[in-house]
SELUM-801011 format. One record per residue (C-alpha): residue number from 1; residue in one letter; y, z, x. Coordinates in pm, 1 decimal. Layout:
N
<node><seq>NUM</seq><type>a</type><c2>Y</c2><c3>Z</c3><c1>X</c1></node>
...
REM end
This chain:
147
<node><seq>1</seq><type>m</type><c2>1228.7</c2><c3>670.7</c3><c1>-2608.1</c1></node>
<node><seq>2</seq><type>t</type><c2>926.6</c2><c3>721.0</c3><c1>-2343.4</c1></node>
<node><seq>3</seq><type>s</type><c2>1030.8</c2><c3>839.3</c3><c1>-2017.5</c1></node>
<node><seq>4</seq><type>h</type><c2>861.0</c2><c3>696.9</c3><c1>-1690.9</c1></node>
<node><seq>5</seq><type>a</type><c2>963.1</c2><c3>993.0</c3><c1>-1491.2</c1></node>
<node><seq>6</seq><type>c</type><c2>814.5</c2><c3>1220.8</c3><c1>-1715.0</c1></node>
<node><seq>7</seq><type>p</type><c2>379.5</c2><c3>1198.8</c3><c1>-1692.0</c1></node>
<node><seq>8</seq><type>v</type><c2>314.0</c2><c3>1462.0</c3><c1>-1904.4</c1></node>
<node><seq>9</seq><type>p</type><c2>349.3</c2><c3>1357.5</c3><c1>-2294.1</c1></node>
<node><seq>10</seq><type>r</type><c2>605.8</c2><c3>1563.5</c3><c1>-2506.0</c1></node>
<node><seq>11</seq><type>p</type><c2>585.0</c2><c3>1594.4</c3><c1>-2888.9</c1></node>
<node><seq>12</seq><type>r</type><c2>800.6</c2><c3>1394.9</c3><c1>-3098.4</c1></node>
<node><seq>13</seq><type>l</type><c2>1138.9</c2><c3>1542.7</c3><c1>-3103.7</c1></node>
<node><seq>14</seq><type>p</type><c2>1366.1</c2><c3>1578.6</c3><c1>-3489.6</c1></node>
<node><seq>15</seq><type>f</type><c2>1524.9</c2><c3>1264.1</c3><c1>-3584.4</c1></node>
<node><seq>16</seq><type>l</type><c2>1864.8</c2><c3>1430.4</c3><c1>-3560.3</c1></node>
<node><seq>17</seq><type>l</type><c2>1795.2</c2><c3>1554.4</c3><c1>-3207.6</c1></node>
<node><seq>18</seq><type>r</type><c2>1650.7</c2><c3>1196.0</c3><c1>-3133.7</c1></node>
<node><seq>19</seq><type>l</type><c2>1999.7</c2><c3>1055.5</c3><c1>-3270.0</c1></node>
<node><seq>20</seq><type>h</type><c2>2211.5</c2><c3>1297.9</c3><c1>-3040.4</c1></node>
<node><seq>21</seq><type>l</type><c2>2014.2</c2><c3>1183.7</c3><c1>-2732.8</c1></node>
<node><seq>22</seq><type>r</type><c2>2067.3</c2><c3>834.1</c3><c1>-2799.9</c1></node>
<node><seq>23</seq><type>v</type><c2>2426.7</c2><c3>828.7</c3><c1>-2912.9</c1></node>
<node><seq>24</seq><type>s</type><c2>2509.7</c2><c3>1073.2</c3><c1>-2591.1</c1></node>
<node><seq>25</seq><type>r</type><c2>2354.4</c2><c3>861.9</c3><c1>-2371.7</c1></node>
<node><seq>26</seq><type>g</type><c2>2505.6</c2><c3>530.9</c3><c1>-2511.8</c1></node>
<node><seq>27</seq><type>i</type><c2>2849.8</c2><c3>694.7</c3><c1>-2484.1</c1></node>
<node><seq>28</seq><type>y</type><c2>2808.4</c2><c3>800.4</c3><c1>-2111.3</c1></node>
<node><seq>29</seq><type>r</type><c2>2670.9</c2><c3>430.7</c3><c1>-2021.5</c1></node>
<node><seq>30</seq><type>a</type><c2>2992.6</c2><c3>295.1</c3><c1>-2231.4</c1></node>
<node><seq>31</seq><type>y</type><c2>3208.3</c2><c3>517.6</c3><c1>-2031.1</c1></node>
<node><seq>32</seq><type>v</type><c2>3046.3</c2><c3>447.8</c3><c1>-1688.8</c1></node>
<node><seq>33</seq><type>g</type><c2>3079.6</c2><c3>55.9</c3><c1>-1751.8</c1></node>
<node><seq>34</seq><type>l</type><c2>3450.9</c2><c3>80.2</c3><c1>-1890.1</c1></node>
<node><seq>35</seq><type>q</type><c2>3543.3</c2><c3>317.4</c3><c1>-1576.3</c1></node>
<node><seq>36</seq><type>a</type><c2>3394.5</c2><c3>32.8</c3><c1>-1361.7</c1></node>
<node><seq>37</seq><type>v</type><c2>3566.6</c2><c3>-274.0</c3><c1>-1514.6</c1></node>
<node><seq>38</seq><type>l</type><c2>3908.3</c2><c3>-64.5</c3><c1>-1511.7</c1></node>
<node><seq>39</seq><type>t</type><c2>3837.8</c2><c3>48.2</c3><c1>-1166.0</c1></node>
<node><seq>40</seq><type>g</type><c2>3782.2</c2><c3>-302.0</c3><c1>-1080.6</c1></node>
<node><seq>41</seq><type>f</type><c2>4052.9</c2><c3>-444.4</c3><c1>-1252.8</c1></node>
<node><seq>42</seq><type>w</type><c2>4323.3</c2><c3>-210.4</c3><c1>-1101.0</c1></node>
<node><seq>43</seq><type>l</type><c2>4189.4</c2><c3>-253.5</c3><c1>-754.2</c1></node>
<node><seq>44</seq><type>g</type><c2>4251.2</c2><c3>-630.6</c3><c1>-769.8</c1></node>
<node><seq>45</seq><type>i</type><c2>4605.4</c2><c3>-537.9</c3><c1>-948.5</c1></node>
<node><seq>46</seq><type>l</type><c2>4724.0</c2><c3>-296.9</c3><c1>-696.8</c1></node>
<node><seq>47</seq><type>g</type><c2>4710.2</c2><c3>-500.5</c3><c1>-374.4</c1></node>
<node><seq>48</seq><type>r</type><c2>4633.5</c2><c3>-397.3</c3><c1>-19.1</c1></node>
<node><seq>49</seq><type>d</type><c2>4954.3</c2><c3>-202.4</c3><c1>39.9</c1></node>
<node><seq>50</seq><type>c</type><c2>4829.7</c2><c3>22.4</c3><c1>-220.2</c1></node>
<node><seq>51</seq><type>l</type><c2>4463.3</c2><c3>104.9</c3><c1>-147.9</c1></node>
<node><seq>52</seq><type>p</type><c2>4518.1</c2><c3>347.3</c3><c1>187.6</c1></node>
<node><seq>53</seq><type>l</type><c2>4748.0</c2><c3>531.6</c3><c1>-67.8</c1></node>
<node><seq>54</seq><type>l</type><c2>4484.0</c2><c3>513.6</c3><c1>-343.3</c1></node>
<node><seq>55</seq><type>d</type><c2>4212.3</c2><c3>647.3</c3><c1>-75.6</c1></node>
<node><seq>56</seq><type>q</type><c2>4456.8</c2><c3>908.9</c3><c1>23.4</c1></node>
<node><seq>57</seq><type>l</type><c2>4504.8</c2><c3>1055.3</c3><c1>-319.7</c1></node>
<node><seq>58</seq><type>i</type><c2>4119.4</c2><c3>1054.4</c3><c1>-427.6</c1></node>
<node><seq>59</seq><type>y</type><c2>4028.6</c2><c3>1234.4</c3><c1>-135.3</c1></node>
<node><seq>60</seq><type>d</type><c2>4298.7</c2><c3>1499.5</c3><c1>-125.0</c1></node>
<node><seq>61</seq><type>e</type><c2>4182.9</c2><c3>1524.3</c3><c1>-483.4</c1></node>
<node><seq>62</seq><type>c</type><c2>3849.7</c2><c3>1599.2</c3><c1>-424.4</c1></node>
<node><seq>63</seq><type>q</type><c2>3847.9</c2><c3>1871.8</c3><c1>-126.1</c1></node>
<node><seq>64</seq><type>v</type><c2>3492.9</c2><c3>1881.1</c3><c1>-112.6</c1></node>
<node><seq>65</seq><type>f</type><c2>3482.5</c2><c3>1590.9</c3><c1>159.6</c1></node>
<node><seq>66</seq><type>d</type><c2>3696.4</c2><c3>1841.7</c3><c1>363.8</c1></node>
<node><seq>67</seq><type>t</type><c2>3405.9</c2><c3>2095.9</c3><c1>380.7</c1></node>
<node><seq>68</seq><type>e</type><c2>3191.9</c2><c3>2139.3</c3><c1>707.1</c1></node>
<node><seq>69</seq><type>q</type><c2>2891.4</c2><c3>2192.5</c3><c1>429.0</c1></node>
<node><seq>70</seq><type>w</type><c2>2967.1</c2><c3>1856.3</c3><c1>308.4</c1></node>
<node><seq>71</seq><type>n</type><c2>2992.8</c2><c3>1678.5</c3><c1>608.5</c1></node>
<node><seq>72</seq><type>r</type><c2>2671.7</c2><c3>1818.0</c3><c1>728.6</c1></node>
<node><seq>73</seq><type>r</type><c2>2485.0</c2><c3>1753.0</c3><c1>425.3</c1></node>
<node><seq>74</seq><type>g</type><c2>2334.4</c2><c3>1434.0</c3><c1>558.2</c1></node>
<node><seq>75</seq><type>f</type><c2>2248.6</c2><c3>1091.1</c3><c1>396.8</c1></node>
<node><seq>76</seq><type>f</type><c2>2180.4</c2><c3>1081.9</c3><c1>67.5</c1></node>
<node><seq>77</seq><type>e</type><c2>1861.3</c2><c3>937.9</c3><c1>-36.2</c1></node>
<node><seq>78</seq><type>w</type><c2>1943.5</c2><c3>589.7</c3><c1>-61.3</c1></node>
<node><seq>79</seq><type>e</type><c2>2118.7</c2><c3>582.7</c3><c1>229.6</c1></node>
<node><seq>80</seq><type>k</type><c2>1795.7</c2><c3>728.6</c3><c1>398.8</c1></node>
<node><seq>81</seq><type>v</type><c2>1591.8</c2><c3>464.3</c3><c1>199.7</c1></node>
<node><seq>82</seq><type>a</type><c2>1810.6</c2><c3>201.1</c3><c1>355.6</c1></node>
<node><seq>83</seq><type>l</type><c2>1796.0</c2><c3>274.1</c3><c1>712.7</c1></node>
<node><seq>84</seq><type>e</type><c2>1420.6</c2><c3>325.8</c3><c1>717.9</c1></node>
<node><seq>85</seq><type>r</type><c2>1358.3</c2><c3>-43.1</c3><c1>581.5</c1></node>
<node><seq>86</seq><type>y</type><c2>1646.1</c2><c3>-250.4</c3><c1>778.0</c1></node>
<node><seq>87</seq><type>f</type><c2>1698.1</c2><c3>-56.0</c3><c1>1098.9</c1></node>
<node><seq>88</seq><type>a</type><c2>1343.1</c2><c3>169.1</c3><c1>1156.2</c1></node>
<node><seq>89</seq><type>g</type><c2>1287.9</c2><c3>-5.8</c3><c1>1478.1</c1></node>
<node><seq>90</seq><type>c</type><c2>1662.2</c2><c3>55.8</c3><c1>1611.9</c1></node>
<node><seq>91</seq><type>k</type><c2>1735.6</c2><c3>228.1</c3><c1>1924.4</c1></node>
<node><seq>92</seq><type>r</type><c2>2113.1</c2><c3>145.8</c3><c1>1884.5</c1></node>
<node><seq>93</seq><type>l</type><c2>2325.5</c2><c3>49.3</c3><c1>1590.5</c1></node>
<node><seq>94</seq><type>l</type><c2>2696.2</c2><c3>-63.7</c3><c1>1602.1</c1></node>
<node><seq>95</seq><type>v</type><c2>2866.4</c2><c3>70.1</c3><c1>1294.0</c1></node>
<node><seq>96</seq><type>g</type><c2>3179.5</c2><c3>-131.4</c3><c1>1219.9</c1></node>
<node><seq>97</seq><type>g</type><c2>3278.9</c2><c3>131.4</c3><c1>992.8</c1></node>
<node><seq>98</seq><type>a</type><c2>3166.8</c2><c3>460.7</c3><c1>796.5</c1></node>
<node><seq>99</seq><type>g</type><c2>3274.8</c2><c3>689.6</c3><c1>542.9</c1></node>
<node><seq>100</seq><type>g</type><c2>3489.0</c2><c3>1004.2</c3><c1>609.2</c1></node>
<node><seq>101</seq><type>g</type><c2>3274.4</c2><c3>1173.8</c3><c1>808.7</c1></node>
<node><seq>102</seq><type>r</type><c2>2909.7</c2><c3>1275.9</c3><c1>669.1</c1></node>
<node><seq>103</seq><type>e</type><c2>2767.4</c2><c3>947.1</c3><c1>733.1</c1></node>
<node><seq>104</seq><type>i</type><c2>2844.0</c2><c3>978.5</c3><c1>1108.1</c1></node>
<node><seq>105</seq><type>l</type><c2>2746.3</c2><c3>1282.5</c3><c1>1174.1</c1></node>
<node><seq>106</seq><type>a</type><c2>2415.7</c2><c3>1191.3</c3><c1>992.3</c1></node>
<node><seq>107</seq><type>l</type><c2>2405.8</c2><c3>852.5</c3><c1>1232.3</c1></node>
<node><seq>108</seq><type>l</type><c2>2465.8</c2><c3>1099.2</c3><c1>1527.6</c1></node>
<node><seq>109</seq><type>r</type><c2>2156.8</c2><c3>1307.4</c3><c1>1452.8</c1></node>
<node><seq>110</seq><type>q</type><c2>1944.0</c2><c3>972.6</c3><c1>1442.9</c1></node>
<node><seq>111</seq><type>f</type><c2>2066.5</c2><c3>718.0</c3><c1>1722.3</c1></node>
<node><seq>112</seq><type>t</type><c2>2104.9</c2><c3>756.5</c3><c1>2086.1</c1></node>
<node><seq>113</seq><type>f</type><c2>2453.2</c2><c3>621.6</c3><c1>2152.3</c1></node>
<node><seq>114</seq><type>i</type><c2>2755.8</c2><c3>567.9</c3><c1>1949.7</c1></node>
<node><seq>115</seq><type>t</type><c2>3095.1</c2><c3>514.3</c3><c1>2098.0</c1></node>
<node><seq>116</seq><type>l</type><c2>3367.3</c2><c3>658.3</c3><c1>1816.4</c1></node>
<node><seq>117</seq><type>r</type><c2>3736.3</c2><c3>618.3</c3><c1>1793.0</c1></node>
<node><seq>118</seq><type>k</type><c2>3846.6</c2><c3>853.2</c3><c1>1499.2</c1></node>
<node><seq>119</seq><type>s</type><c2>4126.1</c2><c3>669.6</c3><c1>1297.1</c1></node>
<node><seq>120</seq><type>r</type><c2>4413.8</c2><c3>828.1</c3><c1>1197.6</c1></node>
<node><seq>121</seq><type>s</type><c2>4443.6</c2><c3>629.1</c3><c1>880.9</c1></node>
<node><seq>122</seq><type>p</type><c2>4320.3</c2><c3>795.2</c3><c1>524.5</c1></node>
<node><seq>123</seq><type>g</type><c2>3960.1</c2><c3>702.0</c3><c1>441.8</c1></node>
<node><seq>124</seq><type>a</type><c2>3880.4</c2><c3>557.3</c3><c1>758.5</c1></node>
<node><seq>125</seq><type>a</type><c2>3569.6</c2><c3>655.0</c3><c1>997.3</c1></node>
<node><seq>126</seq><type>g</type><c2>3599.2</c2><c3>1036.8</c3><c1>1041.8</c1></node>
<node><seq>127</seq><type>s</type><c2>3931.5</c2><c3>1087.8</c3><c1>910.9</c1></node>
<node><seq>128</seq><type>r</type><c2>3823.3</c2><c3>1339.1</c3><c1>711.7</c1></node>
<node><seq>129</seq><type>l</type><c2>3604.3</c2><c3>1559.7</c3><c1>936.7</c1></node>
<node><seq>130</seq><type>p</type><c2>3724.3</c2><c3>1918.4</c3><c1>1012.7</c1></node>
<node><seq>131</seq><type>s</type><c2>3889.0</c2><c3>1947.8</c3><c1>1343.5</c1></node>
<node><seq>132</seq><type>g</type><c2>3671.9</c2><c3>1999.3</c3><c1>1607.5</c1></node>
<node><seq>133</seq><type>l</type><c2>3343.1</c2><c3>1774.4</c3><c1>1516.6</c1></node>
<node><seq>134</seq><type>l</type><c2>3469.8</c2><c3>1479.3</c3><c1>1661.7</c1></node>
<node><seq>135</seq><type>r</type><c2>3669.1</c2><c3>1374.4</c3><c1>1965.9</c1></node>
<node><seq>136</seq><type>d</type><c2>3897.9</c2><c3>1039.5</c3><c1>2006.5</c1></node>
<node><seq>137</seq><type>g</type><c2>3686.3</c2><c3>822.9</c3><c1>2205.0</c1></node>
<node><seq>138</seq><type>a</type><c2>3371.8</c2><c3>1011.4</c3><c1>2259.5</c1></node>
<node><seq>139</seq><type>v</type><c2>3070.6</c2><c3>864.3</c3><c1>2324.8</c1></node>
<node><seq>140</seq><type>w</type><c2>2763.9</c2><c3>1058.1</c3><c1>2213.1</c1></node>
<node><seq>141</seq><type>t</type><c2>2457.8</c2><c3>1069.0</c3><c1>2404.6</c1></node>
<node><seq>142</seq><type>r</type><c2>2256.1</c2><c3>1309.9</c3><c1>2199.0</c1></node>
<node><seq>143</seq><type>a</type><c2>2326.4</c2><c3>1455.0</c3><c1>1866.7</c1></node>
<node><seq>144</seq><type>g</type><c2>2557.3</c2><c3>1737.8</c3><c1>1865.2</c1></node>
<node><seq>145</seq><type>h</type><c2>2639.0</c2><c3>1687.1</c3><c1>2263.0</c1></node>
<node><seq>146</seq><type>c</type><c2>2987.4</c2><c3>1525.5</c3><c1>2371.3</c1></node>
<node><seq>147</seq><type>r</type><c2>3020.1</c2><c3>1382.8</c3><c1>2733.5</c1></node>
REM end
């Protein structure tokens, strides 16, 4: 199995090592696929009244979303590519919803005017930001400055 990411040819691996790598990749892909099916199934079964509680449980379990380091890390690479591809010429952007905080702070670095109402519901835009990073009803005129 050749890798397109690595331009340097590597020596042929021993059979058992190749077998191990293929089996490990296969098990991982099966796990990811099964997880996607189960997630889709349960999201359909649980209904709208359980989804906010599910969001709250997931965010509470993973404490990384509450840290300032996480929220200030900026966009993921795919998010940067999407913004550059579809919104490169935009000076203003209306965001109907965003994640728990990281996305909002990253948007504030790039766009001139953003009006935000921080929601109290779990998983809503800005709800996971540490206190003091955003204020309700804030109109941001420059990155990092609130008036």
